C-alpha positions in Angstrom: -7.1 31.6 -5.9 -7.4 30.1 -2.4 -10.9 28.9 -3.1 -9.6 27.0 -6.2 -6.8 25.4 -4.2 -9.2 24.3 -1.6 -11.6 22.9 -4.2 -8.7 21.0 -5.8 -7.7 19.6 -2.4 -11.2 18.5 -1.8 -11.3 16.8 -5.2 -8.0 15.0 -4.5 -9.3 13.8 -1.2 -12.5 12.5 -2.7 -10.5 10.7 -5.4 -8.3 9.2 -2.6 -11.4 8.1 -0.7 -12.8 6.5 -3.8 -9.5 4.7 -4.4 -9.2 3.3 -0.9 -12.9 2.2 -1.0 -12.2 0.4 -4.3 -9.1 -1.2 -2.8 -11.1 -2.5 0.1 -13.7 -3.9 -2.3 -10.9 -5.6 -4.3 -9.5 -7.0 -1.0 -12.9 -8.4 -0.1 -13.2 -10.1 -3.5 -9.7 -11.5 -3.1 -10.6 -13.0 0.2 -13.7 -14.5 -1.4 -11.5 -15.9 -4.2 -9.2 -17.4 -1.6 -12.1 -19.2 0.1 -13.0 -20.7 -3.3 -9.4 -21.7 -4.0 -9.2 -23.4 -0.7 -12.5 -25.2 -1.2 -11.3 -26.3 -4.6 -8.1 -27.7 -3.1 -10.0 -29.6 -0.5 -12.4 -31.1 -3.0 -9.7 -32.2 -5.5 -7.4 -33.4 -2.8 -9.8 -35.5 -0.8 -12.4 -36.6 -3.3 -10.3 -37.0 -6.5 -6.8 -37.5 -4.9 -5.4 -34.8 -7.2 -3.9 -32.1 -5.1 -2.8 -28.9 -6.7 0.7 -27.4 -6.6 -0.3 -23.8 -6.7 -3.0 -23.2 -4.0 -0.7 -22.4 -1.1 1.3 -19.9 -3.0 -1.7 -18.1 -4.4 -3.5 -17.9 -1.1 -0.3 -16.4 0.4 -0.2 -13.8 -2.3 -3.9 -13.1 -1.8 -3.4 -12.6 2.0 -0.6 -10.2 1.3 -2.6 -8.2 -1.2 -5.7 -8.2 0.9 -3.8 -6.8 3.9 -2.1 -4.0 2.1 -5.1 -3.0 0.0 -7.6 -2.8 2.9 -5.4 -1.3 5.6 -5.9 2.4 4.7 -9.7 1.9 4.5 -9.7 0.1 7.8 -7.8 3.0 9.4 -10.3 5.4 7.9 -13.0 3.5 9.6 -11.0 3.6 12.8 -11.1 -0.2 12.8 -7.5 -1.1 13.8 -6.9 -2.8 17.1 -5.8 -0.5 19.9 -4.1 -1.2 23.2 -5.6 1.4 25.5 -4.4 0.2 28.9 -2.3 3.4 29.5 -4.2 5.9 27.5 -7.6 5.2 29.2 -6.2 6.9 32.3 -5.2 10.1 30.4 -7.5 13.1 30.1 -9.4 13.3 26.8 -7.2 16.1 25.3 -4.0 14.2 26.2 -5.5 11.1 24.5 -6.1 13.1 21.3 -2.7 14.6 21.3 -1.1 11.1 21.8 -3.3 9.7 19.0 -2.2 12.5 16.6 1.5 12.0 17.5 1.1 8.2 17.1 -0.4 8.8 13.7 2.5 11.0 12.6 5.0 8.4 13.8 3.1 5.7 12.0 3.2 7.8 8.8 6.9 8.1 9.2 7.2 4.3 9.6 5.1 3.9 6.4 7.4 6.2 4.6 10.4 4.1 5.6 8.7 0.9 4.6 7.8 2.5 1.2 11.5 3.4 0.7 12.7 -0.1 1.3 9.8 -1.8 -0.6 10.4 0.4 -3.7 14.1 -0.5 -3.6 13.3 -4.2 -3.3 10.7 -4.0 -6.2 13.2 -2.1 -8.3 15.9 -4.6 -7.6 13.5 -7.5 -8.5 12.6 -5.7 -11.8 16.2 -4.9 -12.7 17.5 -8.4 -12.0 14.4 -10.2 -13.3 14.0 -12.1 -10.1 11.3 -14.8 -10.0 10.1 -16.6 -6.9 11.2 -20.2 -6.9 7.8 -21.7 -6.6 6.0 -24.5 -8.5 4.5 -21.7 -10.7 7.2 -19.1 -11.0 6.0 -15.5 -10.4 8.1 -12.4 -10.9 9.0 -11.1 -7.4 8.0 -7.5 -8.1 4.4 -8.6 -8.8 4.2 -9.9 -5.3 6.1 -7.0 -3.7 4.5 -4.1 -5.5 1.4 -4.0 -3.3 3.6 -3.2 -0.3 4.7 0.3 -1.3 1.3 1.0 -2.8 -0.6 0.0 0.3 1.8 1.7 2.6 1.5 4.9 0.6 -2.3 4.8 1.0 -1.8 4.1 4.7 0.7 7.0 5.0 -1.8 9.4 3.5 -4.5 8.2 5.8 -2.3 8.5 8.9 -1.5 12.1 8.0 -5.2 12.8 7.4 -6.0 11.3 10.7 -3.4 13.4 12.5 -4.6 16.6 11.0 -8.2 15.7 11.8 -7.3 15.1 15.4 -5.3 18.3 15.7 -8.2 20.2 14.1 -10.6 18.8 16.7 -8.2 19.8 19.5 -8.0 23.3 18.1 -11.8 23.6 17.8 -12.4 22.4 21.4 -9.7 24.7 22.8 
């Protein structure tokens, strides 16, 4: 029974890794699309004197989506920026403990953000709120990536904390 539970856990983690890798790829393609949109805007504005009304809004949406879709993958790669002025003076074991605690606190912050973001998305759906832009977009379409991305980030922070605690246990 324990072996089947462990295999199920491994399968879920593989699916999760596949999901965040896919989200990172989507994020990269979105950034590429944003570059094309900006190039298009420059060409039509300066060569044809026909500026568009939608490029700024859609590049804003792309930046939001790219950030939240790629953040869990970036954390998995340990690519987030760190300020290590204080921690560099700590012993290695203390650094690991602090990293694990920081990951758990970050997971808690993600959970809080998820709560509020889901509430805002639900409110936008219930009240049919659209963003007052040149091209109206339902507000929930813009916001829904926030709880999704924060959930992926929450899971990755928890995985990171457990990985660090496991490495501390193995070296003790």
